[in-house]
Kinemage of the C-alpha trace (Angstrom):
@kinemage 1
@onewidth
@group {chain A} dominant
@subgroup {mainchain}
@vectorlist {calphas} color= white
{ca met a 1} P 23.686 80.691 124.645
{ca gln a 2} L 23.233 80.543 120.880
{ca thr a 3} L 21.057 78.589 118.504
{ca arg a 4} L 22.335 76.347 115.731
{ca ala a 5} L 22.148 79.383 113.442
{ca gly a 6} L 24.563 81.259 115.697
{ca leu a 7} L 22.013 83.727 117.040
{ca pro a 8} L 20.775 84.268 120.584
{ca tyr a 9} L 17.366 82.725 121.105
{ca thr a 10} L 14.285 84.927 121.304
{ca asp a 11} L 10.839 83.580 122.051
{ca gly a 12} L 8.992 86.072 119.848
{ca thr a 13} L 6.896 87.420 122.731
{ca met a 14} L 9.541 89.189 124.747
{ca asn a 15} L 9.607 92.937 124.443
{ca pro a 16} L 11.912 94.089 127.240
{ca arg a 17} L 12.088 97.769 128.093
{ca ile a 18} L 15.459 98.851 126.769
{ca val a 19} L 16.900 102.347 126.878
{ca glu a 20} L 20.286 103.309 125.504
{ca cys a 21} L 22.327 106.131 127.040
{ca val a 22} L 25.063 107.863 125.026
{ca pro a 23} L 26.752 110.384 127.364
{ca asn a 24} L 29.543 112.586 125.993
{ca phe a 25} L 32.260 113.541 128.476
{ca ser a 26} L 34.742 116.391 128.038
{ca glu a 27} L 37.780 114.172 128.465
{ca gly a 28} L 39.450 112.187 125.718
{ca lys a 29} L 43.044 111.777 126.871
{ca asp a 30} L 43.224 110.851 130.547
{ca arg a 31} L 42.722 107.083 130.678
{ca ala a 32} L 42.392 107.090 134.463
{ca val a 33} L 39.356 109.376 134.274
{ca leu a 34} L 37.745 107.307 131.523
{ca asp a 35} L 38.390 104.085 133.428
{ca ala a 36} L 36.758 105.588 136.517
{ca ile a 37} L 33.656 106.530 134.521
{ca ala a 38} L 33.515 103.063 132.971
{ca ala a 39} L 33.854 101.450 136.398
{ca ala a 40} L 30.968 103.542 137.738
{ca val a 41} L 28.742 102.344 134.892
{ca arg a 42} L 29.752 98.695 135.251
{ca lys a 43} L 28.966 98.711 138.977
{ca val a 44} L 25.265 99.240 138.273
{ca glu a 45} L 23.486 95.908 138.007
{ca gly a 46} L 21.349 95.516 134.910
{ca val a 47} L 23.419 97.837 132.729
{ca glu a 48} L 25.711 96.723 129.926
{ca leu a 49} L 28.555 99.026 128.869
{ca leu a 50} L 28.596 98.547 125.098
{ca asp a 51} L 31.231 100.979 123.866
{ca val a 52} L 33.785 103.608 124.918
{ca asp a 53} L 34.995 105.823 122.066
{ca pro a 54} L 37.649 108.391 123.087
{ca gly a 55} L 38.840 111.174 120.772
{ca ala a 56} L 42.176 112.845 121.456
{ca ser a 57} L 41.743 115.812 119.094
{ca thr a 58} L 38.247 116.558 120.367
{ca asn a 59} L 39.307 115.740 123.954
{ca arg a 60} L 35.951 114.050 124.275
{ca thr a 61} L 34.725 110.514 124.889
{ca val a 62} L 31.401 108.961 123.949
{ca phe a 63} L 30.167 106.136 126.176
{ca thr a 64} L 27.322 103.819 125.190
{ca phe a 65} L 25.443 101.666 127.685
{ca ala a 66} L 21.975 100.183 127.801
{ca gly a 67} L 19.465 98.247 129.848
{ca glu a 68} L 16.188 98.812 131.675
{ca pro a 69} L 15.489 102.547 132.128
{ca glu a 70} L 15.867 102.674 135.923
{ca pro a 71} L 19.371 101.158 136.141
{ca val a 72} L 20.444 103.077 133.029
{ca cys a 73} L 19.481 106.355 134.709
{ca glu a 74} L 21.334 105.256 137.840
{ca ala a 75} L 24.448 104.527 135.771
{ca ala a 76} L 24.117 107.897 134.036
{ca phe a 77} L 23.961 109.667 137.384
{ca gln a 78} L 26.949 107.776 138.763
{ca ser a 79} L 28.967 108.644 135.657
{ca ala a 80} L 27.977 112.299 136.032
{ca lys a 81} L 29.168 112.166 139.634
{ca val a 82} L 32.583 110.872 138.538
{ca ala a 83} L 32.795 113.601 135.895
{ca tyr a 84} L 31.929 116.197 138.543
{ca glu a 85} L 34.753 114.912 140.735
{ca leu a 86} L 37.496 114.298 138.167
{ca ile a 87} L 37.014 116.592 135.155
{ca asp a 88} L 38.011 120.250 135.423
{ca met a 89} L 36.533 122.333 132.614
{ca arg a 90} L 38.803 125.277 133.460
{ca his a 91} L 41.620 123.437 131.691
{ca his a 92} L 39.661 121.804 128.886
{ca gln a 93} L 40.572 122.338 125.253
{ca gly a 94} L 39.222 120.426 122.273
{ca glu a 95} L 37.839 120.805 118.781
{ca his a 96} L 34.273 119.730 119.587
{ca pro a 97} L 31.691 122.225 120.938
{ca arg a 98} L 31.150 121.666 124.679
{ca phe a 99} L 29.907 123.412 127.797
{ca gly a 100} L 30.232 120.872 130.591
{ca ala a 101} L 32.175 117.974 132.095
{ca leu a 102} L 29.271 115.672 131.287
{ca asp a 103} L 28.457 117.709 128.222
{ca val a 104} L 25.425 115.961 126.823
{ca cys a 105} L 23.465 112.941 128.025
{ca pro a 106} L 20.828 111.605 125.617
{ca leu a 107} L 18.495 108.716 126.398
{ca val a 108} L 17.315 106.674 123.428
{ca pro a 109} L 14.242 104.399 123.559
{ca val a 110} L 15.185 101.092 121.929
{ca ser a 111} L 12.326 98.680 122.648
{ca gly a 112} L 9.358 98.187 124.936
{ca ile a 113} L 9.189 101.848 125.960
{ca thr a 114} L 7.650 104.952 124.406
{ca lys a 115} L 9.354 108.235 123.741
{ca asp a 116} L 7.098 109.965 126.286
{ca glu a 117} L 8.037 107.433 128.965
{ca thr a 118} L 11.700 107.972 128.159
{ca val a 119} L 11.222 111.732 128.538
{ca thr a 120} L 9.907 111.149 132.066
{ca his a 121} L 13.069 109.208 132.930
{ca ala a 122} L 15.308 111.853 131.344
{ca arg a 123} L 13.711 114.655 133.331
{ca gly a 124} L 14.038 112.656 136.531
{ca leu a 125} L 17.703 112.071 135.760
{ca gly a 126} L 18.317 115.750 135.052
{ca glu a 127} L 16.579 116.813 138.248
{ca arg a 128} L 18.686 114.393 140.291
{ca ile a 129} L 21.977 115.566 138.756
{ca ala a 130} L 21.007 119.166 139.436
{ca ser a 131} L 19.882 118.620 143.024
{ca glu a 132} L 22.683 116.291 144.164
{ca leu a 133} L 25.600 117.861 142.304
{ca gly a 134} L 24.378 121.462 142.304
{ca val a 135} L 24.961 122.110 138.591
{ca pro a 136} L 22.832 123.705 135.826
{ca ile a 137} L 20.798 121.274 133.730
{ca tyr a 138} L 19.108 121.956 130.400
{ca phe a 139} L 16.685 119.629 128.617
{ca tyr a 140} L 16.854 119.248 124.839
{ca gly a 141} L 15.370 117.154 122.040
{ca glu a 142} L 12.110 115.424 122.924
{ca ala a 143} L 12.665 116.361 126.585
{ca ala a 144} L 12.947 120.106 125.860
{ca ser a 145} L 10.878 122.432 128.029
{ca thr a 146} L 10.442 124.978 125.206
{ca pro a 147} L 10.627 124.760 121.388
{ca gln a 148} L 13.726 126.975 121.482
{ca arg a 149} L 15.564 124.353 123.531
{ca arg a 150} L 14.910 121.361 121.278
{ca asp a 151} L 18.090 122.039 119.308
{ca leu a 152} L 21.222 121.074 121.235
{ca ser a 153} L 23.395 123.466 119.232
{ca val a 154} L 21.221 126.389 120.336
{ca ile a 155} L 21.510 125.414 123.998
{ca arg a 156} L 25.262 124.962 123.696
{ca ala a 157} L 25.856 128.172 121.708
{ca gly a 158} L 28.680 130.166 123.301
{ca glu a 159} L 30.010 126.942 124.803
{ca tyr a 160} L 31.681 126.754 128.215
{ca glu a 161} L 33.296 130.174 127.867
{ca gly a 162} L 29.920 131.819 127.283
{ca leu a 163} L 28.150 130.198 130.237
{ca pro a 164} L 28.723 133.004 132.792
{ca ala a 165} L 26.865 135.512 130.609
{ca lys a 166} L 24.275 132.985 129.447
{ca leu a 167} L 23.286 132.027 132.976
{ca gln a 168} L 22.595 135.674 133.802
{ca asp a 169} L 20.058 135.878 130.967
{ca pro a 170} L 16.540 135.062 132.274
{ca ala a 171} L 15.734 133.463 128.906
{ca trp a 172} L 18.416 130.868 129.603
{ca lys a 173} L 17.555 129.959 133.163
{ca pro a 174} L 18.385 126.245 133.597
{ca asp a 175} L 15.506 123.766 133.692
{ca phe a 176} L 16.954 122.500 136.973
{ca gly a 177} L 19.848 123.555 139.145
{ca pro a 178} L 21.312 126.970 139.942
{ca ala a 179} L 21.448 129.812 137.438
{ca glu a 180} L 25.031 130.204 138.547
{ca phe a 181} L 28.311 129.430 136.836
{ca val a 182} L 30.082 126.346 138.215
{ca pro a 183} L 33.607 126.878 136.815
{ca lys a 184} L 34.926 123.369 137.394
{ca tyr a 185} L 31.913 121.608 135.885
{ca gly a 186} L 29.994 123.907 133.541
{ca ala a 187} L 26.533 122.603 132.598
{ca thr a 188} L 24.875 119.476 131.200
{ca ala a 189} L 22.232 118.964 128.522
{ca val a 190} L 19.991 115.939 129.133
{ca gly a 191} L 17.677 114.865 126.357
{ca val a 192} L 15.768 112.208 124.482
{ca arg a 193} L 16.285 111.416 120.831
{ca asp a 194} L 15.393 108.670 118.434
{ca phe a 195} L 17.732 105.772 117.867
{ca leu a 196} L 20.251 106.976 115.319
{ca ile a 197} L 21.809 104.499 112.919
{ca ala a 198} L 25.078 105.415 111.231
{ca phe a 199} L 24.686 103.584 107.932
{ca asn a 200} L 27.297 103.625 105.165
{ca val a 201} L 26.550 102.392 101.648
{ca asn a 202} L 29.503 101.154 99.580
{ca leu a 203} L 29.850 102.282 95.954
{ca asn a 204} L 31.889 100.880 93.065
{ca thr a 205} L 33.645 104.217 92.578
{ca thr a 206} L 36.615 106.064 94.021
{ca ser a 207} L 35.059 109.475 93.304
{ca thr a 208} L 34.067 111.519 96.339
{ca arg a 209} L 32.238 113.884 94.012
{ca arg a 210} L 30.117 111.056 92.583
{ca ala a 211} L 29.414 109.742 96.079
{ca asn a 212} L 28.366 113.224 97.179
{ca ser a 213} L 25.969 113.464 94.255
{ca val a 214} L 24.173 110.367 95.541
{ca ala a 215} L 24.275 111.707 99.111
{ca phe a 216} L 22.611 114.954 97.992
{ca asp a 217} L 19.953 112.940 96.126
{ca leu a 218} L 19.180 111.073 99.345
{ca arg a 219} L 19.465 113.456 102.276
{ca glu a 220} L 16.433 115.391 103.459
{ca arg a 221} L 18.172 118.729 103.025
{ca gly a 222} L 19.030 117.880 99.445
{ca arg a 223} L 21.322 120.135 97.429
{ca val a 224} L 21.710 123.848 96.872
{ca lys a 225} L 19.302 125.161 94.242
{ca arg a 226} L 21.002 126.897 91.334
{ca ile a 227} L 19.774 129.204 88.606
{ca gly a 228} L 20.417 127.872 85.111
{ca asn a 229} L 23.193 125.290 85.137
{ca pro a 230} L 22.501 122.862 88.035
{ca ile a 231} L 26.229 122.531 88.759
{ca thr a 232} L 27.835 125.894 88.015
{ca gly a 233} L 24.808 128.197 88.042
{ca glu a 234} L 24.288 131.007 90.521
{ca ile a 235} L 22.957 129.884 93.907
{ca ala a 236} L 19.270 130.701 94.353
{ca arg a 237} L 18.512 132.664 97.504
{ca asp a 238} L 15.379 133.554 99.441
{ca ala a 239} L 14.216 137.041 100.375
{ca glu a 240} L 16.588 137.092 103.347
{ca gly a 241} L 19.579 136.036 101.279
{ca asn a 242} L 19.761 132.452 102.526
{ca pro a 243} L 20.532 129.666 100.029
{ca glu a 244} L 17.540 127.690 98.784
{ca tyr a 245} L 17.642 123.895 98.625
{ca val a 246} L 16.104 121.197 96.444
{ca pro a 247} L 14.928 118.523 98.936
{ca gly a 248} L 16.300 114.994 98.717
{ca ala a 249} L 14.369 111.733 98.569
{ca leu a 250} L 14.550 110.643 102.215
{ca lys a 251} L 13.149 112.360 105.283
{ca ser a 252} L 15.078 112.256 108.561
{ca val a 253} L 18.330 111.439 106.773
{ca arg a 254} L 21.641 113.273 106.811
{ca ala a 255} L 24.212 112.155 104.260
{ca ile a 256} L 27.611 112.931 102.795
{ca gly a 257} L 29.907 111.214 100.310
{ca trp a 258} L 33.518 110.341 101.082
{ca phe a 259} L 36.403 108.167 99.947
{ca ile a 260} L 37.702 105.583 102.415
{ca glu a 261} L 41.364 104.928 101.714
{ca glu a 262} L 41.333 101.819 103.899
{ca tyr a 263} L 38.651 100.238 101.695
{ca gly a 264} L 39.744 101.685 98.352
{ca phe a 265} L 36.289 102.938 97.381
{ca ala a 266} L 33.788 105.679 98.143
{ca gln a 267} L 30.769 105.507 100.407
{ca val a 268} L 27.594 107.423 101.038
{ca ser a 269} L 27.599 107.931 104.800
{ca met a 270} L 24.102 108.371 106.234
{ca asn a 271} L 22.684 109.149 109.653
{ca leu a 272} L 19.153 107.760 109.919
{ca thr a 273} L 17.672 109.953 112.629
{ca asp a 274} L 14.097 108.611 112.733
{ca leu a 275} L 13.663 104.954 111.818
{ca ser a 276} L 9.878 105.260 111.857
{ca val a 277} L 10.161 107.697 108.936
{ca thr a 278} L 13.064 106.186 106.989
{ca pro a 279} L 13.885 102.622 108.064
{ca leu a 280} L 17.159 100.916 107.278
{ca his a 281} L 15.927 98.886 104.317
{ca leu a 282} L 14.315 101.889 102.628
{ca ala a 283} L 17.520 103.922 102.906
{ca phe a 284} L 19.422 101.048 101.291
{ca asp a 285} L 16.966 100.510 98.447
{ca val a 286} L 16.685 104.190 97.538
{ca ala a 287} L 20.482 104.506 97.676
{ca cys a 288} L 20.668 101.659 95.149
{ca glu a 289} L 18.185 103.456 92.884
{ca lys a 290} L 19.946 106.819 93.041
{ca ala a 291} L 23.380 105.273 92.499
{ca ala a 292} L 22.100 103.346 89.473
{ca glu a 293} L 20.636 106.528 87.989
{ca arg a 294} L 24.170 107.956 88.054
{ca gly a 295} L 25.832 104.874 86.612
{ca met a 296} L 27.106 103.395 89.872
{ca arg a 297} L 26.366 100.228 91.783
{ca val a 298} L 25.928 99.685 95.493
{ca thr a 299} L 28.137 96.733 96.423
{ca gly a 300} L 27.280 96.457 100.103
{ca ser a 301} L 26.896 98.458 103.277
{ca glu a 302} L 28.008 98.756 106.888
{ca ile a 303} L 26.371 99.763 110.143
{ca val a 304} L 28.609 101.722 112.490
{ca gly a 305} L 27.764 100.792 116.071
{ca leu a 306} L 24.663 98.863 117.060
{ca val a 307} L 21.243 98.392 115.486
{ca pro a 308} L 17.882 97.549 117.091
{ca leu a 309} L 16.573 94.036 116.535
{ca gly a 310} L 13.322 95.406 115.124
{ca ser a 311} L 15.145 97.194 112.308
{ca met a 312} L 16.837 93.986 111.185
{ca leu a 313} L 13.646 91.920 111.378
{ca glu a 314} L 11.720 94.578 109.468
{ca ala a 315} L 14.426 94.628 106.789
{ca gly a 316} L 14.350 90.845 106.456
{ca arg a 317} L 10.573 90.861 105.990
{ca tyr a 318} L 10.792 93.713 103.480
{ca phe a 319} L 13.243 91.917 101.198
{ca leu a 320} L 11.298 88.646 101.419
{ca arg a 321} L 8.046 90.396 100.510
{ca lys a 322} L 9.751 91.919 97.471
{ca gln a 323} L 10.394 88.315 96.361
{ca arg a 324} L 6.779 87.367 97.164
{ca arg a 325} L 8.120 84.923 99.739
{ca ser a 326} L 6.748 84.033 103.157
{ca val a 327} L 7.944 86.086 106.123
{ca gly a 328} L 6.831 83.519 108.705
{ca leu a 329} L 10.408 82.558 109.547
{ca pro a 330} L 12.458 82.490 112.770
{ca asp a 331} L 14.256 85.678 113.740
{ca ser a 332} L 17.594 84.118 112.826
{ca glu a 333} L 16.490 83.588 109.221
{ca leu a 334} L 14.994 87.077 108.889
{ca ile a 335} L 18.270 88.552 110.140
{ca arg a 336} L 20.253 86.413 107.713
{ca val a 337} L 18.111 87.698 104.823
{ca ala a 338} L 18.668 91.305 105.948
{ca ile a 339} L 22.447 90.839 106.169
{ca lys a 340} L 22.714 89.289 102.706
{ca ser a 341} L 20.232 91.663 101.051
{ca met a 342} L 22.105 94.770 102.190
{ca gly a 343} L 25.593 93.294 101.964
{ca leu a 344} L 26.302 94.018 105.606
{ca asp a 345} L 29.028 91.387 105.580
{ca glu a 346} L 30.961 92.815 102.612
{ca leu a 347} L 33.636 94.507 104.730
{ca gly a 348} L 33.760 91.888 107.463
{ca pro a 349} L 31.562 89.501 109.446
{ca phe a 350} L 28.322 90.924 110.811
{ca asp a 351} L 27.869 89.106 114.123
{ca pro a 352} L 24.272 89.619 115.326
{ca ser a 353} L 25.227 88.690 118.896
{ca glu a 354} L 27.532 91.727 118.991
{ca arg a 355} L 25.860 94.147 116.578
{ca ile a 356} L 22.179 93.951 117.573
{ca val a 357} L 21.357 95.896 120.736
{ca glu a 358} L 19.072 93.338 122.349
{ca tyr a 359} L 21.478 90.485 121.677
{ca ala a 360} L 24.491 92.450 122.898
{ca leu a 361} L 22.588 92.945 126.158
{ca gly a 362} L 21.903 89.224 126.439
{ca met a 363} L 18.149 89.752 126.191
{ca gly a 364} L 16.124 86.714 125.218
{ca ser a 365} L 18.725 84.036 125.948
{ca pro a 366} L 17.106 80.601 126.167
{ca gly a 367} L 16.092 79.130 129.489
{ca arg a 368} L 17.744 76.060 130.994
{ca leu a 369} L 15.182 73.568 129.692
{ca val a 370} L 15.010 74.948 126.161
{ca ser a 371} L 18.806 74.704 126.004
{ca leu a 372} L 18.775 70.953 126.697
{ca ser a 373} L 19.021 68.311 124.003
{ca val a 374} L 15.826 66.354 123.326
{ca lys a 375} L 17.308 63.338 125.127
{ca asp a 376} L 18.310 65.360 128.199
{ca phe a 377} L 14.918 67.089 128.306
{ca leu a 378} L 13.123 63.729 128.310
{ca thr a 379} L 15.457 62.451 131.037
{ca thr a 380} L 14.737 65.535 133.148
{ca val a 381} L 10.962 65.152 132.736
{ca ala a 382} L 11.217 61.482 133.760
{ca ser a 383} L 13.188 62.268 136.927
{ca glu a 384} L 11.769 62.209 140.469
{ca ser a 385} L 11.459 66.003 140.503
{ca pro a 386} L 7.893 67.345 140.005
{ca ala a 387} L 9.276 70.023 137.692
{ca pro a 388} L 9.408 70.132 134.744
{ca gly a 389} L 5.999 68.577 134.508
{ca gly a 390} L 2.896 68.539 132.372
{ca gly a 391} L 2.887 72.263 131.683
{ca ser a 392} L 6.393 72.336 130.252
{ca ala a 393} L 5.815 69.150 128.262
{ca ser a 394} L 2.540 70.502 126.865
{ca ala a 395} L 4.185 73.787 125.914
{ca leu a 396} L 6.886 71.920 124.012
{ca ala a 397} L 4.304 69.763 122.243
{ca gly a 398} L 2.346 72.875 121.316
{ca ala a 399} L 5.480 74.580 120.007
{ca leu a 400} L 6.225 71.568 117.806
{ca gly a 401} L 2.680 71.587 116.455
{ca ala a 402} L 2.799 75.298 115.672
{ca ser a 403} L 6.192 74.886 113.988
{ca leu a 404} L 4.749 72.169 111.760
{ca gly a 405} L 1.925 74.531 110.849
{ca ala a 406} L 4.453 77.223 109.958
{ca met a 407} L 6.358 74.719 107.815
{ca val a 408} L 3.246 73.784 105.827
{ca ala a 409} L 2.304 77.431 105.292
{ca asn a 410} L 5.846 78.355 104.242
{ca leu a 411} L 5.982 75.484 101.741
{ca ser a 412} L 2.543 76.376 100.392
{ca ser a 413} L 3.392 80.055 99.963
{ca his a 414} L 5.679 79.375 97.008
{ca lys a 415} L 4.150 76.187 95.638
{ca arg a 416} L 3.743 76.207 91.870
{ca gly a 417} L 0.209 77.241 90.938
{ca trp a 418} L -0.454 78.984 94.253
{ca asp a 419} L 1.626 82.087 93.533
{ca glu a 420} L -1.320 84.453 93.924
{ca arg a 421} L -1.966 83.128 97.430
{ca trp a 422} L 1.598 83.612 98.743
{ca glu a 423} L 0.573 86.478 101.036
{ca glu a 424} L -2.288 84.496 102.563
{ca phe a 425} L 0.048 81.615 103.392
{ca ser a 426} L 2.733 84.025 104.595
{ca asp a 427} L 0.289 85.520 107.097
{ca trp a 428} L -0.553 82.053 108.449
{ca ala a 429} L 3.124 81.119 108.638
{ca glu a 430} L 3.893 84.284 110.575
{ca arg a 431} L 1.087 83.594 113.055
{ca ala a 432} L 2.195 79.989 113.515
{ca ser a 433} L 5.836 80.966 113.948
{ca ser a 434} L 4.876 83.540 116.578
{ca ala a 435} L 2.740 80.968 118.420
{ca ser a 436} L 5.592 78.459 118.357
{ca ala a 437} L 8.005 80.986 119.833
{ca ala a 438} L 5.541 81.979 122.563
{ca leu a 439} L 4.894 78.356 123.524
{ca leu a 440} L 8.601 77.582 123.569
{ca gly a 441} L 9.107 80.376 126.084
{ca met a 442} L 6.455 78.768 128.292
{ca val a 443} L 8.517 75.573 128.617
{ca asp a 444} L 10.770 77.287 131.140
{ca glu a 445} L 8.117 79.696 132.435
{ca asp a 446} L 5.885 76.862 133.670
{ca thr a 447} L 8.719 75.177 135.551
{ca ala a 448} L 9.865 78.493 137.013
{ca ala a 449} L 6.320 79.115 138.280
{ca leu a 450} L 6.239 75.714 139.988
{ca ile a 451} L 9.590 76.305 141.662
{ca arg a 452} L 8.465 79.719 142.942
């Protein structure tokens, strides 16, 4: 169900526990195997399979599914079981580093759940895979058992071919499962990482070199430090002979510049690895600044994959505050502001119902009563049924009152002569809008309670 604005309804109070799982399987060519894995995921109630991205050259497929943590972990286990049965690592060849049939299985907290809670689920998942399938399991990222094991590339060093020797090394004893080589399967790394957004900024240039210059300005690693001429000078090195770097402007950001023939212009392609450090809107704004310093303009942007609802709402509020405008607006309007401000629709429609994680999962869809027209709601209240009754009617009346309060505050926030008070009115509008959304959710909740 969608609102008039074309967005799924949210009541403003819902904060469902959502975890995303992005398992990588060492099979990118055999459709029957991939279909079997997909079927195993779809069979688990409460899990939504969001994407299947096979790669022939890497012989690797990335699945993406999400939902409440318990069913997501169940789906992850069932997919691992299919991989154990159908993928034979003894015959695997591909360009991407790998050491197991289910090579890597990260859990990503999206909303309503902490990173520590997600780690608990990841470790439970890893223990179950190890005990029921009898394979070596390593934990990485936030779930790592030692600092050495945080980095996935370190765990996977030597790949599948190096596993027999690695498993004999006491320093590389698996976190769970046998310290024995399982030739058909290999090993699996289970971890927890932050939600990663692949975010590309469009430039009005065809020059990969110019795009790279902006990427180096932005990314945390920055650019190689040179002695003398910053472009052609000798590379500065530390005491151990390693290149030194001049840090970029944004923490927790990886970036590179490239030319996209399909689009006819260059982009700065960024991976935002920690949204609490560098949120979406900040990455966009700083990219605009750095591009302008080098004589270029940012014309728009694109998000590859899905984005959390919170990131879009935060972006909408950010761009409104820059205008000294009220942020006490419905989610649909905040999202619309974010889309237009960052030009997310430059290359094609940005459909929130498909591109925002919570909406893609169907979270926050309106209840039966809220979906009715005003006339049908009144008819239902007047019927012989005791529900909906006074509680639902009162909740609706309260929601209308709060919405009127939000309207007055929003109008006042940019009234001529009251410019210096815009933030005060914005705060009141935000509180009223939140109250309206909460009360609207109670329209169906009250009736549901009576029926129970």
